[in-house]
C-alpha positions in Angstrom: 105.2 219.1 124.4 101.9 219.9 126.2 102.1 217.7 129.3 98.6 218.4 130.5 97.2 217.3 127.1 99.3 214.2 127.2 98.0 213.3 130.7 94.4 213.9 129.6 94.8 211.6 126.6 96.1 208.9 128.8 92.9 209.2 130.9 90.8 208.8 127.7 92.5 205.5 127.0 92.1 204.1 130.5 89.5 201.3 131.1 86.0 202.7 131.6 85.5 201.1 135.0 88.2 203.1 136.7 87.8 206.5 135.1 85.5 209.0 136.9 85.3 212.2 139.0 86.4 212.8 142.5 85.1 215.7 144.7 87.5 217.0 147.4 86.0 218.8 150.4 88.3 221.1 152.3 88.0 221.8 156.0 86.3 225.1 155.3 83.6 223.3 153.2 84.8 224.4 149.8 84.9 221.7 147.1 87.0 220.9 144.0 86.1 218.4 141.3 88.7 216.6 139.2 89.0 213.8 136.6 90.6 210.7 138.0 91.7 207.1 137.4 91.6 204.9 140.5 93.0 201.5 141.5 93.2 199.5 144.7 96.2 200.5 146.7 99.1 197.9 146.3 102.6 197.6 147.6 101.4 197.8 151.2 103.2 195.9 153.9 101.0 193.4 155.7 101.8 190.4 158.0 99.4 188.0 156.2 97.4 187.6 153.1 94.2 188.4 155.0 95.6 191.6 156.4 96.9 192.6 153.0 93.4 192.0 151.5 91.8 194.2 154.2 94.3 197.0 153.4 93.5 196.7 149.6 89.7 196.8 150.3 90.0 199.9 152.4 92.6 201.9 150.4 92.7 203.3 146.9 95.3 205.2 144.9 94.0 207.8 142.5 95.7 209.7 139.7 93.9 213.1 139.6 94.5 215.6 136.7 95.6 219.0 138.1 93.9 220.8 135.3 90.6 222.3 136.5 91.0 221.7 140.2 89.9 224.7 142.3 92.6 223.8 144.9 95.4 221.3 145.7 94.2 218.2 147.5 95.8 217.7 150.9 96.0 215.1 153.7 93.0 215.2 156.0 90.5 216.3 153.3 87.4 214.2 152.5 87.2 212.8 148.9 84.0 211.4 147.4 84.8 208.9 144.7 82.9 205.9 143.3 79.9 206.7 145.6 82.0 206.4 148.8 83.5 209.0 151.1 87.3 208.6 151.7 89.9 210.3 153.8 92.9 211.7 151.9 96.1 210.3 153.3 98.5 212.1 150.9 98.5 213.8 147.5 102.0 214.4 146.1 102.2 216.3 142.8 103.6 214.9 139.6 105.6 217.6 137.7 107.7 215.9 135.0 109.4 219.1 134.0 109.9 220.2 137.6 107.5 223.1 137.3 104.2 222.2 135.7 102.0 220.0 137.9 100.0 217.7 135.6 98.5 215.4 138.2 98.4 214.3 141.9 98.8 210.7 143.2 96.2 210.7 145.9 96.1 208.0 148.5 92.7 207.4 150.1 91.4 205.3 152.9 88.0 204.4 154.2 
C-alpha cells in the first residue's frame, strides 16, 4: 500500500474551498511549499461561547502532505496560507506505519 498516494487521493476528494498551498518560512528565511487542507481549529477549551468563537477565528488546523516539502514545519515558523500570515504552534507528523511520514497536522494562530 502506497500511503503517500492514498493521502494525496484524499486531498483530491476534499471540498475545493479548503484545499490549497501553504508556504512555511524558516528562521533563516528559507521556504517550503506544501499541499494542504485547512479547517478552523476546534476542540479548544474556552470559558464562554464568545471566547470560543474568538479562538476559532484566530486558529486553524492544517493537514499538510509531507511529499515535496523542503523541510519539516516546526513551531515558531511563519506560514502563509489563504492570503494570511500565521504562526506555527505545532506540527506533529502522521506516520501510520511508524516509519513513513505522510503528513503533518499543523496548528496555526494569527
